C-alpha positions in Angstrom: 3.8 17.0 16.0 6.4 18.4 13.6 7.8 17.5 10.2 11.1 16.3 11.6 9.5 13.8 14.0 7.1 12.3 11.5 9.6 12.2 8.6 7.1 14.0 6.4 7.7 17.3 4.9 5.6 20.3 5.9 3.8 20.1 2.5 3.0 16.4 3.1 1.7 17.2 6.6 -0.5 19.9 5.2 -1.9 17.5 2.6 -2.5 14.9 5.3 -4.3 17.5 7.5 -6.5 18.4 4.5 -7.3 14.8 4.0 -8.1 14.2 7.7 -10.4 17.3 7.6 -12.2 15.9 4.6 -11.0 18.7 2.3 -9.5 16.3 -0.4 -11.6 14.5 -2.9 -11.1 12.1 -5.8 -7.7 11.0 -6.9 -5.9 13.2 -4.4 -7.8 11.7 -1.5 -7.3 8.2 -2.9 -3.5 8.8 -3.0 -3.3 10.0 0.6 -5.4 7.0 1.7 -3.0 4.7 -0.1 0.0 6.4 1.6 -1.6 6.0 5.0 -2.1 2.3 4.3 1.3 1.6 2.8 3.8 4.1 4.5 4.4 3.9 8.2 5.3 7.6 8.4 2.0 8.6 6.9 0.1 6.1 9.1 1.8 7.4 12.3 1.2 11.1 11.4 -2.5 10.3 10.5 -3.0 8.6 13.9 -1.5 11.7 15.6 -3.8 14.0 13.8 -6.8 11.9 14.6 -5.8 11.7 18.3 -5.4 15.5 18.4 -8.7 16.3 16.7 -10.9 16.3 19.8 -8.6 18.8 21.6 -8.4 21.0 18.5 -12.2 21.0 18.1 -12.7 21.8 21.8 -10.2 24.7 21.6 -12.0 26.1 18.5 -15.4 25.8 20.2 -14.1 27.7 23.2 -12.5 30.4 21.1 -15.7 31.0 19.1 
């Protein structure tokens, strides 16, 4: 996934990754959740992050 494909900026992708990892709370998490539900670009990027998570977790486990 890259910023050009999703239509999101790298900063937005970083924010979405933080949300997906559970690192955001409060109003910031609420705002990202709203964007996921109302903006197709955010929804698609979120789906891609969720789909990639098992592979990322496995790679991190094997590297540890």
